[in-house]
One Martini backbone bead per residue (centre of mass of N, CA, C, O) as a GRO file, in nm:
protein
  296
    1MET     BB    1   0.930   2.275  -1.859
    2THR     BB    2   0.755   2.119  -1.649
    3PRO     BB    3   0.773   1.887  -1.400
    4SER     BB    4   0.510   1.724  -1.489
    5ALA     BB    5   0.630   1.658  -1.780
    6LEU     BB    6   0.847   1.443  -1.647
    7ILE     BB    7   0.619   1.257  -1.580
    8GLU     BB    8   0.587   0.913  -1.595
    9GLU     BB    9   0.462   0.601  -1.576
   10ALA     BB   10   0.718   0.485  -1.449
   11ASP     BB   11   0.699   0.659  -1.189
   12LEU     BB   12   0.429   0.553  -1.087
   13HIS     BB   13   0.521   0.260  -1.050
   14ALA     BB   14   0.758   0.324  -0.861
   15LEU     BB   15   0.582   0.440  -0.638
   16VAL     BB   16   0.420   0.186  -0.577
   17ASP     BB   17   0.702   0.006  -0.537
   18GLY     BB   18   0.923   0.188  -0.372
   19GLU     BB   19   1.167   0.311  -0.594
   20LEU     BB   20   1.203   0.596  -0.483
   21ASP     BB   21   1.345   0.866  -0.403
   22PRO     BB   22   1.256   1.123  -0.207
   23GLU     BB   23   1.274   1.345  -0.429
   24ARG     BB   24   1.116   1.196  -0.654
   25ARG     BB   25   0.861   1.143  -0.484
   26ARG     BB   26   0.777   1.435  -0.449
   27LYS     BB   27   0.738   1.506  -0.742
   28VAL     BB   28   0.518   1.297  -0.799
   29GLU     BB   29   0.320   1.398  -0.572
   30ASP     BB   30   0.283   1.677  -0.704
   31HIS     BB   31   0.156   1.569  -0.954
   32LEU     BB   32  -0.090   1.436  -0.828
   33LEU     BB   33  -0.218   1.693  -0.707
   34GLN     BB   34  -0.255   1.809  -1.017
   35HIS     BB   35  -0.351   1.497  -1.109
   36PRO     BB   36  -0.619   1.305  -1.051
   37GLU     BB   37  -0.599   1.082  -1.266
   38ASP     BB   38  -0.327   0.973  -1.161
   39ALA     BB   39  -0.408   0.922  -0.868
   40ALA     BB   40  -0.627   0.714  -0.939
   41LEU     BB   41  -0.431   0.514  -1.073
   42VAL     BB   42  -0.250   0.460  -0.830
   43GLU     BB   43  -0.474   0.368  -0.641
   44GLY     BB   44  -0.548   0.122  -0.814
   45TRP     BB   45  -0.280  -0.020  -0.798
   46ARG     BB   46  -0.271  -0.056  -0.491
   47ARG     BB   47  -0.521  -0.232  -0.477
   48GLN     BB   48  -0.423  -0.462  -0.656
   49ASN     BB   49  -0.181  -0.535  -0.469
   50ALA     BB   50  -0.348  -0.600  -0.222
   51ALA     BB   51  -0.513  -0.826  -0.356
   52LEU     BB   52  -0.277  -1.012  -0.440
   53ARG     BB   53  -0.160  -1.046  -0.156
   54ALA     BB   54  -0.420  -1.172  -0.032
   55ALA     BB   55  -0.423  -1.419  -0.238
   56PHE     BB   56  -0.090  -1.516  -0.228
   57GLU     BB   57   0.081  -1.490   0.030
   58PRO     BB   58  -0.008  -1.741   0.197
   59VAL     BB   59   0.122  -1.940  -0.005
   60ALA     BB   60   0.417  -1.826  -0.011
   61LEU     BB   61   0.444  -1.881   0.319
   62GLU     BB   62   0.451  -2.167   0.279
   63PRO     BB   63   0.598  -2.448   0.348
   64ALA     BB   64   0.775  -2.671   0.225
   65PRO     BB   65   0.784  -2.973   0.165
   66LEU     BB   66   0.974  -3.225   0.288
   67SER     BB   67   1.037  -3.371   0.024
   68LEU     BB   68   1.149  -3.117  -0.127
   69ARG     BB   69   1.372  -3.045   0.072
   70GLU     BB   70   1.523  -3.320   0.046
   71ALA     BB   71   1.571  -3.303  -0.265
   72ALA     BB   72   1.745  -3.044  -0.254
   73ALA     BB   73   1.967  -3.166  -0.047
   74ARG     BB   74   2.029  -3.380  -0.240
   75PRO     BB   75   2.259  -3.525  -0.406
   76PRO     BB   76   2.350  -3.603  -0.707
   77ALA     BB   77   2.329  -3.858  -0.910
   78PRO     BB   78   2.499  -4.079  -1.054
   79PRO     BB   79   2.572  -4.201  -1.340
   80VAL     BB   80   2.442  -4.439  -1.554
   81GLY     BB   81   2.693  -4.576  -1.658
   82GLN     BB   82   2.862  -4.521  -1.959
   83GLY     BB   83   2.986  -4.282  -2.118
   84PRO     BB   84   3.117  -4.112  -2.347
   85ILE     BB   85   3.420  -4.085  -2.499
   86GLU     BB   86   3.658  -3.826  -2.458
   87THR     BB   87   3.874  -3.773  -2.763
   88GLY     BB   88   3.778  -3.561  -3.004
   89ALA     BB   89   3.603  -3.745  -3.144
   90ILE     BB   90   3.353  -3.869  -3.296
   91HIS     BB   91   3.027  -3.956  -3.183
   92TRP     BB   92   2.864  -4.241  -3.252
   93GLY     BB   93   2.521  -4.295  -3.312
   94ARG     BB   94   2.204  -4.319  -3.321
   95PRO     BB   95   1.991  -4.218  -3.532
   96GLY     BB   96   1.779  -3.974  -3.359
   97ALA     BB   97   1.941  -4.004  -3.082
   98ALA     BB   98   1.958  -3.862  -2.795
   99PRO     BB   99   2.124  -3.793  -2.546
  100ARG     BB  100   2.066  -3.819  -2.218
  101PRO     BB  101   2.110  -3.519  -2.132
  102MET     BB  102   1.914  -3.403  -2.343
  103ARG     BB  103   1.661  -3.551  -2.250
  104LYS     BB  104   1.652  -3.428  -1.973
  105LEU     BB  105   1.638  -3.135  -2.053
  106ASP     BB  106   1.368  -3.163  -2.202
  107GLU     BB  107   1.207  -3.251  -1.954
  108ILE     BB  108   1.256  -2.996  -1.786
  109ARG     BB  109   1.135  -2.797  -1.988
  110ALA     BB  110   0.855  -2.919  -1.995
  111SER     BB  111   0.793  -2.897  -1.690
  112ARG     BB  112   0.820  -2.587  -1.685
  113ARG     BB  113   0.592  -2.528  -1.889
  114ARG     BB  114   0.371  -2.657  -1.716
  115GLN     BB  115   0.403  -2.477  -1.469
  116ALA     BB  116   0.361  -2.203  -1.613
  117LEU     BB  117   0.076  -2.273  -1.711
  118ALA     BB  118  -0.052  -2.324  -1.432
  119SER     BB  119   0.018  -2.039  -1.313
  120THR     BB  120  -0.147  -1.880  -1.524
  121LEU     BB  121  -0.424  -2.009  -1.474
  122LEU     BB  122  -0.436  -1.925  -1.175
  123THR     BB  123  -0.424  -1.619  -1.225
  124LEU     BB  124  -0.676  -1.606  -1.410
  125VAL     BB  125  -0.872  -1.712  -1.205
  126ALA     BB  126  -0.828  -1.502  -0.979
  127GLY     BB  127  -0.898  -1.262  -1.162
  128ALA     BB  128  -1.187  -1.352  -1.229
  129ALA     BB  129  -1.291  -1.353  -0.939
  130VAL     BB  130  -1.242  -1.054  -0.885
  131ALA     BB  131  -1.424  -0.952  -1.121
  132VAL     BB  132  -1.686  -1.086  -1.029
  133ALA     BB  133  -1.704  -0.947  -0.761
  134ALA     BB  134  -1.717  -0.660  -0.872
  135LEU     BB  135  -1.972  -0.702  -1.045
  136LEU     BB  136  -2.157  -0.784  -0.811
  137PHE     BB  137  -2.128  -0.529  -0.657
  138LEU     BB  138  -2.224  -0.328  -0.878
  139ALA     BB  139  -2.499  -0.469  -0.926
  140SER     BB  140  -2.608  -0.424  -0.620
  141ARG     BB  141  -2.623  -0.138  -0.697
  142PRO     BB  142  -2.777   0.135  -0.753
  143PRO     BB  143  -2.814   0.307  -1.046
  144THR     BB  144  -2.860   0.550  -0.846
  145GLN     BB  145  -2.749   0.855  -0.678
  146SER     BB  146  -2.761   1.050  -0.433
  147PRO     BB  147  -2.630   1.340  -0.324
  148THR     BB  148  -2.555   1.227  -0.046
  149LEU     BB  149  -2.390   0.985  -0.141
  150THR     BB  150  -2.185   1.147  -0.302
  151ARG     BB  151  -2.074   1.314  -0.072
  152ALA     BB  152  -1.989   1.067   0.114
  153ALA     BB  153  -1.771   0.958  -0.094
  154THR     BB  154  -1.616   1.270  -0.052
  155SER     BB  155  -1.549   1.273   0.227
  156TYR     BB  156  -1.336   1.304   0.482
  157ALA     BB  157  -1.379   1.020   0.609
  158ALA     BB  158  -1.348   0.859   0.345
  159ARG     BB  159  -1.062   0.959   0.276
  160ALA     BB  160  -0.933   0.877   0.546
  161GLY     BB  161  -0.991   0.571   0.511
  162LEU     BB  162  -0.832   0.530   0.248
  163THR     BB  163  -0.557   0.627   0.355
  164TYR     BB  164  -0.539   0.416   0.579
  165ALA     BB  165  -0.554   0.159   0.398
  166THR     BB  166  -0.298   0.235   0.223
  167TYR     BB  167  -0.066   0.300   0.476
  168ILE     BB  168  -0.075   0.154   0.762
  169LEU     BB  169   0.083  -0.126   0.652
  170ASP     BB  170   0.325  -0.008   0.558
  171ALA     BB  171   0.666  -0.023   0.573
  172ARG     BB  172   0.647   0.301   0.458
  173PRO     BB  173   0.421   0.525   0.575
  174VAL     BB  174   0.631   0.762   0.562
  175GLU     BB  175   0.815   1.047   0.455
  176ILE     BB  176   0.846   1.196   0.743
  177ASP     BB  177   0.992   1.148   1.037
  178ALA     BB  178   1.007   1.226   1.377
  179ALA     BB  179   1.325   1.297   1.368
  180HIS     BB  180   1.206   1.535   1.162
  181HIS     BB  181   1.009   1.753   1.294
  182ASP     BB  182   1.068   2.033   1.166
  183GLU     BB  183   1.045   1.943   0.875
  184LEU     BB  184   0.755   1.849   0.894
  185LEU     BB  185   0.624   2.118   0.968
  186THR     BB  186   0.718   2.277   0.726
  187TRP     BB  187   0.590   2.092   0.508
  188LEU     BB  188   0.295   2.124   0.604
  189GLN     BB  189   0.273   2.432   0.564
  190GLU     BB  190   0.336   2.427   0.255
  191ARG     BB  191   0.114   2.198   0.167
  192VAL     BB  192  -0.145   2.254   0.388
  193GLY     BB  193  -0.129   2.504   0.624
  194PHE     BB  194  -0.034   2.311   0.877
  195SER     BB  195   0.194   2.315   1.176
  196ARG     BB  196   0.082   2.035   1.324
  197ALA     BB  197   0.173   1.774   1.580
  198PRO     BB  198   0.024   1.601   1.793
  199ASP     BB  199   0.062   1.511   2.126
  200LEU     BB  200   0.004   1.149   2.228
  201ASP     BB  201   0.158   1.029   2.476
  202GLY     BB  202  -0.075   1.038   2.700
  203VAL     BB  203  -0.232   0.792   2.515
  204GLY     BB  204   0.007   0.591   2.382
  205LEU     BB  205   0.109   0.779   2.129
  206ARG     BB  206   0.347   0.766   1.873
  207LEU     BB  207   0.516   0.942   1.655
  208LEU     BB  208   0.632   0.859   1.322
  209GLY     BB  209   0.480   1.058   1.108
  210GLY     BB  210   0.441   1.185   0.760
  211ARG     BB  211   0.207   1.286   0.493
  212VAL     BB  212   0.092   1.333   0.164
  213ALA     BB  213  -0.248   1.364   0.034
  214PRO     BB  214  -0.520   1.334  -0.131
  215GLY     BB  215  -0.803   1.518  -0.120
  216VAL     BB  216  -1.103   1.650  -0.172
  217ALA     BB  217  -0.986   1.975  -0.239
  218ALA     BB  218  -0.698   1.919  -0.107
  219PRO     BB  219  -0.425   1.889   0.043
  220ALA     BB  220  -0.326   1.632   0.275
  221ALA     BB  221  -0.270   1.512   0.591
  222PHE     BB  222  -0.077   1.226   0.742
  223LEU     BB  223  -0.064   1.101   1.058
  224ILE     BB  224   0.134   0.854   1.241
  225TYR     BB  225   0.053   0.636   1.509
  226GLN     BB  226   0.201   0.436   1.789
  227ARG     BB  227   0.186   0.167   1.978
  228ASP     BB  228   0.349  -0.060   2.168
  229ASP     BB  229   0.183  -0.302   2.015
  230GLY     BB  230   0.161  -0.169   1.696
  231ALA     BB  231  -0.071   0.006   1.689
  232ARG     BB  232  -0.251   0.216   1.453
  233VAL     BB  233  -0.295   0.566   1.373
  234GLY     BB  234  -0.472   0.831   1.201
  235LEU     BB  235  -0.424   1.182   1.106
  236TYR     BB  236  -0.641   1.376   0.931
  237PHE     BB  237  -0.596   1.682   0.720
  238GLU     BB  238  -0.788   1.968   0.591
  239ARG     BB  239  -0.930   2.205   0.435
  240ALA     BB  240  -1.233   2.375   0.580
  241GLU     BB  241  -1.531   2.574   0.575
  242ALA     BB  242  -1.714   2.408   0.713
  243VAL     BB  243  -1.927   2.365   1.000
  244ALA     BB  244  -1.898   2.106   1.242
  245ALA     BB  245  -1.976   1.861   1.441
  246PRO     BB  246  -1.885   1.613   1.599
  247SER     BB  247  -1.806   1.280   1.477
  248GLY     BB  248  -1.898   0.926   1.460
  249GLN     BB  249  -1.775   0.592   1.347
  250ARG     BB  250  -1.835   0.230   1.288
  251GLY     BB  251  -1.642  -0.021   1.089
  252GLN     BB  252  -1.475  -0.307   1.055
  253GLY     BB  253  -1.298  -0.216   1.327
  254VAL     BB  254  -1.324   0.098   1.253
  255THR     BB  255  -1.258   0.417   1.380
  256VAL     BB  256  -1.440   0.736   1.318
  257ILE     BB  257  -1.327   1.080   1.391
  258GLU     BB  258  -1.481   1.402   1.354
  259TRP     BB  259  -1.356   1.747   1.312
  260ARG     BB  260  -1.344   2.107   1.370
  261ALA     BB  261  -1.059   2.342   1.320
  262SER     BB  262  -0.906   2.618   1.206
  263GLY     BB  263  -1.033   2.545   0.907
  264PHE     BB  264  -1.030   2.225   0.962
  265ALA     BB  265  -1.040   1.881   0.888
  266PHE     BB  266  -1.060   1.616   1.127
  267VAL     BB  267  -0.935   1.265   1.126
  268LEU     BB  268  -0.970   0.974   1.311
  269VAL     BB  269  -0.800   0.655   1.248
  270GLY     BB  270  -0.884   0.326   1.387
  271ALA     BB  271  -0.855  -0.012   1.574
  272LEU     BB  272  -0.927   0.079   1.836
  273PRO     BB  273  -1.094   0.123   2.097
  274PRO     BB  274  -1.335   0.353   2.141
  275ASP     BB  275  -1.210   0.486   2.398
  276ALA     BB  276  -0.927   0.529   2.288
  277MET     BB  277  -1.013   0.704   2.043
  278GLN     BB  278  -1.152   0.929   2.209
  279ALA     BB  279  -0.900   1.013   2.368
  280ALA     BB  280  -0.728   1.086   2.121
  281ALA     BB  281  -0.918   1.296   1.996
  282GLU     BB  282  -0.918   1.490   2.248
  283ALA     BB  283  -0.613   1.538   2.248
  284ALA     BB  284  -0.593   1.651   1.957
  285ALA     BB  285  -0.792   1.884   1.984
  286ALA     BB  286  -0.639   2.025   2.214
  287ALA     BB  287  -0.367   2.064   2.057
  288VAL     BB  288  -0.480   2.239   1.824
  289LEU     BB  289  -0.592   2.477   2.021
  290THR     BB  290  -0.312   2.508   2.122
  291PRO     BB  291  -0.081   2.720   2.142
  292PRO     BB  292   0.221   2.756   2.048
  293THR     BB  293   0.540   2.741   2.166
  294GLU     BB  294   0.778   2.955   2.215
  295SER     BB  295   1.092   2.986   2.126
  296LYS     BB  296   1.402   3.084   2.304
   0.00000   0.00000   0.00000
């Protein structure tokens, strides 16, 4: 039985939720590199999670009203009146009348059911709104796409932008951090075929680490760098046969700069100012072309 046969849907969910240990995570991601349909499924779940966080996280982070906090901190009120005497004998009451504590419990349960129903309706409404927005977006697109648009959708820049959007704000954006630099380079050589992590300290960007992601036609590497103010950029690269001149584009506050070297396509993606992105891209390109220093 191959390792991929041992990967179940529960493993894919655990990968999206960040609940796998590093060894199991690598096996699952190896499986995704060999099974594009599962990789697309995982990517769709990550987008759904991001959409749900964007829709509900601001509400969850709102502070509770002062009246609710005061009610929670207030000690319970003493019982009103005299309760039944606990003698071990049967307590006879009016037929059909539930004791006061039981009536209160029923009221609490009914209130919780109403709250659960309201929460469910709110979730359904939000989901419907997202679905309607998606349908409107799809309806606004032309019914057919030219070959140029199809190629652009699967270009290195588009794939790099998707990888950036997926991982750049993640609490754990890398699989191997910069503290294990040698292990990272060996891993990149084995998985991607290129064992270089450009040093961008000269332009104020410190390497956090890297990960492997599905590429356009082969496994791709994604290195993440961070500035002192917390801003991050990603360097995406994978094997590419075609030769193209460096190019750049900017949209929605994100700059994308692409170039080719050593048989690989490189794409730098980030939300830094254009001049800072250009300086970082030039430094990365120079580092890629500089032969590695032999260790003595």
